[in-house]
C-alpha distance (Angstrom), angle and dihedral (degrees) to the residues before:
residue distance angle dihedral
M1 . . .
T2 3.75 . .
K3 3.78 124.2 .
Q4 3.77 90.8 -109.6
L5 3.77 89.7 62.4
L6 3.77 98.5 44.6
G7 3.76 98.6 80.2
T8 3.75 141.8 -85.4
A9 3.77 122.8 -25.3
L10 3.79 116.5 -135.6
T11 3.79 119.8 -141.0
C12 3.75 125.0 -162.8
I13 3.81 108.7 -131.2
A14 3.80 104.8 172.3
V15 3.81 146.0 -2.1
V16 3.80 114.5 -139.5
A17 3.85 122.4 -179.8
G18 3.77 89.2 -17.4
T19 3.80 93.9 -54.2
A20 3.80 119.9 117.8
L21 3.81 114.7 -133.7
W22 3.74 115.1 -152.6
Q23 3.78 131.9 -162.2
E24 3.78 129.8 -169.2
A25 3.76 109.6 -109.9
P26 3.88 114.5 -137.4
V27 3.81 109.8 -98.4
R28 3.82 123.9 -165.2
A29 3.75 113.4 -108.5
F30 3.79 105.0 -126.6
T31 3.79 119.7 -150.6
T32 3.80 114.6 -141.1
T33 3.79 138.1 -168.7
T34 3.78 139.3 175.9
C35 3.82 88.3 -149.2
P36 3.81 97.2 -125.3
A37 3.82 93.6 -170.8
T38 3.77 88.9 72.5
D39 3.77 123.9 81.5
P40 3.79 122.2 -156.8
Y41 3.77 92.1 -175.3
D42 3.81 96.6 75.7
T43 3.77 135.7 45.0
D44 3.77 96.6 -119.1
S45 3.78 115.0 123.1
D46 3.80 113.8 -88.1
T47 3.82 93.9 -175.6
V48 3.83 99.5 106.5
P49 3.82 98.9 48.1
L50 3.82 91.8 39.2
Q51 3.79 90.7 50.2
E52 3.76 91.0 51.1
C53 3.83 90.3 51.5
L54 3.82 91.7 50.2
D55 3.78 91.5 49.4
E56 3.79 94.6 47.8
Y57 3.78 104.7 36.4
D58 3.82 134.6 50.0
V59 3.80 96.7 -140.7
V60 3.79 124.5 33.7
M61 3.83 113.1 -167.8
L62 3.81 116.2 -164.3
E63 3.76 132.2 -163.5
P64 3.80 116.3 -101.0
S65 3.76 124.7 -126.9
G66 3.84 119.1 -98.4
G67 3.78 104.8 87.4
S68 3.78 121.1 110.3
G69 3.84 109.7 -87.5
Y70 3.82 94.8 12.9
E71 3.82 109.1 162.1
G72 3.84 102.3 166.2
Y73 3.76 132.8 -122.5
Y74 3.82 108.7 -53.9
I75 3.76 115.6 -142.6
G76 3.80 116.1 -156.9
E77 3.77 135.2 163.4
N78 3.77 115.7 -36.3
D79 3.83 114.4 178.6
N80 3.84 88.0 -37.1
K81 3.84 90.2 -48.3
G82 3.75 136.8 82.0
L83 3.76 121.9 -124.7
R84 3.84 110.2 -25.2
I85 3.78 132.6 -150.4
R86 3.72 97.0 -157.1
A87 3.87 130.1 -152.9
Y88 3.78 95.8 -70.7
D89 3.81 131.6 118.9
G90 3.85 124.8 -106.5
K91 3.83 103.7 3.2
I92 3.82 111.9 167.8
L93 3.80 124.4 -169.7
M94 3.77 113.3 -169.3
T95 3.83 148.8 141.2
N96 3.82 114.2 -89.0
R97 3.80 97.5 -137.0
E98 3.83 141.3 -1.7
G99 3.78 113.6 -31.6
K100 3.80 130.7 36.4
A101 3.81 131.3 -76.3
H102 3.78 115.0 -134.1
L103 3.77 124.7 -131.6
V104 3.78 108.9 -166.4
A105 3.77 129.2 -167.8
A106 3.81 110.4 -120.9
P107 3.86 114.1 -127.7
D108 3.84 91.0 -110.3
L109 3.82 94.7 51.3
E110 3.86 111.7 121.4
W111 3.78 97.4 176.7
Q112 3.79 141.0 50.8
V113 3.79 118.4 -56.2
I114 3.83 88.9 -128.8
D115 3.82 124.0 22.3
V116 3.79 117.2 -175.3
D117 3.80 116.3 -156.5
E118 3.79 119.6 -124.4
G119 3.85 91.5 -116.8
A120 3.80 94.9 53.6
T121 3.87 111.8 116.6
N122 3.76 132.9 -169.6
W123 3.76 95.1 4.9
E124 3.73 124.2 162.7
L125 3.91 141.3 -164.5
H126 3.82 117.8 -160.8
Q127 3.81 132.8 -176.9
L128 3.85 98.3 -17.3
V129 3.81 136.6 141.9
I130 3.81 109.2 -143.6
D131 3.85 104.5 -165.0
G132 3.84 118.0 -167.5
N133 3.78 89.3 -163.9
R134 3.76 90.5 -146.8
Y135 3.79 95.5 168.4
N136 3.88 90.5 64.2
R137 3.82 100.1 38.7
D138 3.81 132.7 89.4
P139 3.86 107.6 -96.2
D140 3.82 88.4 -153.5
V141 3.83 87.8 79.8
C142 3.75 86.2 77.4
G143 3.86 94.6 56.9
Q144 3.73 119.4 -170.0
S145 3.79 104.3 -60.9
N146 3.82 121.6 112.1
Y147 3.83 90.8 -119.8
N148 3.75 122.2 28.7
F149 3.82 114.7 176.5
R150 3.81 93.2 -169.3
G151 3.77 89.7 79.0
S152 3.86 93.6 50.1
N153 3.73 121.6 113.4
V154 3.80 99.5 -137.0
L155 3.81 131.2 17.8
A156 3.82 103.9 -165.3
K157 3.78 117.0 -162.8
G158 3.80 134.0 150.2
S159 3.74 125.8 56.6
G160 3.82 143.6 -78.2
F161 3.80 94.8 33.8
Y162 3.85 128.3 164.9
V163 3.83 124.5 -166.1
V164 3.79 120.6 -177.2
G165 3.77 134.8 163.0
V166 3.78 94.1 6.2
E167 3.76 126.3 147.0
S168 3.80 114.0 -156.3
V169 3.80 107.6 -171.7
R170 3.74 144.0 163.2
A171 3.78 97.9 15.5
L172 3.81 111.7 -177.3
C173 3.83 93.7 -131.9
G174 3.82 139.9 -45.4
S175 3.73 106.6 48.2
A176 3.79 140.8 -26.9
F177 3.76 88.4 -137.7
E178 3.81 122.5 12.3
I179 3.80 116.9 -169.7
W180 3.78 125.1 -158.6
A181 3.80 100.3 153.4
N182 3.77 146.1 91.5
G183 3.79 136.7 -112.0
G184 3.80 104.8 16.2
E185 3.73 149.3 129.6
V186 3.78 135.2 -143.3
Q187 3.78 114.7 -171.4
D188 3.87 142.4 160.5
S189 3.76 92.0 8.4
L190 3.81 133.8 135.2
F191 3.83 127.7 -133.6
Y192 3.79 109.3 -169.3
D193 3.86 142.6 169.1
N194 3.78 94.5 -8.7
G195 3.84 119.5 166.9
T196 3.82 129.7 -5.0
D197 3.82 122.0 -70.4
A198 3.79 108.3 -92.9
N199 3.82 89.4 -126.5
A200 3.79 89.7 60.4
M201 3.80 104.1 42.1
A202 3.80 124.5 3.9
N203 3.81 120.0 -134.8
H204 3.78 92.4 14.9
W205 3.83 95.9 94.1
S206 3.77 124.4 116.3
D207 3.79 140.5 -153.5
G208 3.73 122.5 -130.7
I209 3.85 95.6 -135.0
T210 3.81 122.4 0.3
V211 3.80 113.9 -165.2
L212 3.74 103.0 -166.3
Y213 3.79 91.8 167.1
C214 3.78 133.9 -14.8
D215 3.81 130.2 154.9
S216 3.79 117.2 -157.5
C217 3.78 95.7 6.3
Y218 3.79 130.3 148.7
I219 3.83 122.2 -158.4
H220 3.77 112.7 -178.7
D221 3.81 147.9 144.1
N222 3.74 94.5 22.4
S223 3.83 131.4 138.5
F224 3.79 125.5 -134.0
V225 3.81 117.7 -167.4
D226 3.79 130.3 176.2
N227 3.80 99.0 -20.8
S228 3.80 110.5 162.4
D229 3.84 104.5 -140.3
V230 3.79 118.0 30.0
D231 3.79 117.5 -28.2
L232 3.83 95.0 -144.9
V233 3.76 124.0 12.0
V234 3.82 113.7 -167.5
G235 3.78 109.8 -163.6
S236 3.76 134.3 160.2
G237 3.79 129.5 -17.0
S238 3.75 143.3 95.6
N239 3.83 122.4 -106.7
L240 3.77 89.1 16.6
Y241 3.85 110.1 158.9
V242 3.72 127.0 -169.2
A243 3.81 119.6 -178.6
H244 3.79 144.8 152.2
N245 3.75 100.0 13.5
D246 3.82 125.4 147.8
F247 3.76 125.8 -141.6
E248 3.76 120.5 -162.0
H249 3.82 134.9 170.1
Y250 3.74 127.7 -173.0
S251 3.79 108.8 147.6
N252 3.81 109.6 5.7
M253 3.76 119.3 66.1
A254 3.86 114.5 -141.6
F255 3.83 138.8 -163.5
A256 3.78 91.8 -124.2
G257 3.79 143.7 -21.9
L258 3.88 96.5 -134.2
T259 3.76 132.0 7.5
S260 3.74 128.7 -179.1
S261 3.80 122.2 -166.5
R262 3.73 139.6 127.9
L263 3.81 107.7 -95.4
N264 3.84 132.6 -164.2
P265 3.84 97.6 -131.7
A266 3.78 94.5 -150.7
A267 3.78 93.4 48.9
A268 3.84 91.5 44.0
R269 3.78 92.1 56.4
H270 3.79 97.4 48.2
G271 3.81 105.7 34.2
P272 3.75 147.1 4.3
A273 3.82 107.9 -38.5
S274 3.75 123.4 -144.2
M275 3.74 92.6 -107.3
P276 3.79 117.0 146.1
R277 3.76 112.1 -124.3
A278 3.84 124.1 -139.6
S279 3.75 125.1 -155.8
R280 3.79 117.5 -58.1
S281 3.75 90.1 -142.8
M282 3.81 93.4 77.5
T283 3.79 106.2 124.5
S284 3.81 100.6 162.2
A285 3.81 127.9 16.9
R286 3.74 135.7 156.0
A287 3.83 123.0 -171.4
A288 3.76 119.6 -130.1
P289 3.77 105.8 -95.2
D290 3.77 94.9 -125.7
I291 3.76 98.9 54.6
T292 3.77 113.4 125.0
V293 3.84 120.8 179.3
T294 3.79 127.2 -161.0
P295 3.82 130.9 159.5
M296 3.81 87.3 -103.1
C297 3.75 111.5 31.2
V298 3.79 149.3 5.7
A299 3.82 125.8 -126.8
P300 2.93 135.3 -71.7
L301 3.80 85.0 36.4
C302 3.80 92.1 61.2
G303 3.77 129.1 57.1
M304 3.82 117.0 -115.6
P305 3.79 121.0 -125.7
A306 3.76 118.6 -125.5
P307 3.86 110.6 -100.1
R308 3.77 117.6 -106.2
R309 3.80 109.6 -108.8
S310 3.79 113.3 -158.4
L311 3.79 98.0 147.8
């Protein structure tokens, strides 16, 4: 649960005769829902009721997997999009107790599972599995371009975002998590089995995380396993820190574990991006745990920002 939901913050306003006087600081009253109109125990689309919950409430708390017959929350077409976090402030999508809720791309989905609007601010994703369900979707969604964002799992825009404990897996193509935003953090998350091996199907590969542009962002303590394009693409942005991420390959070959280059976000989304490619023969790789990448320097030459702590 986020700090905002944990109660009232106390602020010291004065000290008189050695005695601290305290006053309750105003705290936003968050509205919450478990979205009872959805049903994770069938494969019918939950997109419409789940979208209504996200639009109406601040915090949407979903049921985790584990129960008998659990299928996940299926996300299908929604006004030519998947599930949208619209241009509101403070939207939080999370699991309502221990475990992780599953958001699964429906077979007919031709867009991202989650699409965040550019005007969204202070949005968060907690303890979720976002499953692109690529084995059961039409590969023609990806077309013939080298990079097709329509098959990505998440398109993250807006500002002030926080992603923790998320697993983004089995993206159809493009990226498991594409970032074009400002002021955010991705931590303790897994990006696994995204896209098809380049030797099996050209132009259907997928990155783990693709940072097209992000100012003041911190990507740390994540795991990347068997993604078929580049595990982590670090593009443009200032004060963009990357640290303590693991890269491992066992079954999927990849072009690279980590690349860092200034990208034109519009060009990267619609055509071959100027991303350097490493050997396709990489079968197992783990980055040194102290590597930090920014557009200007590499740790330990740069200072590290303190991680955001909203839990």
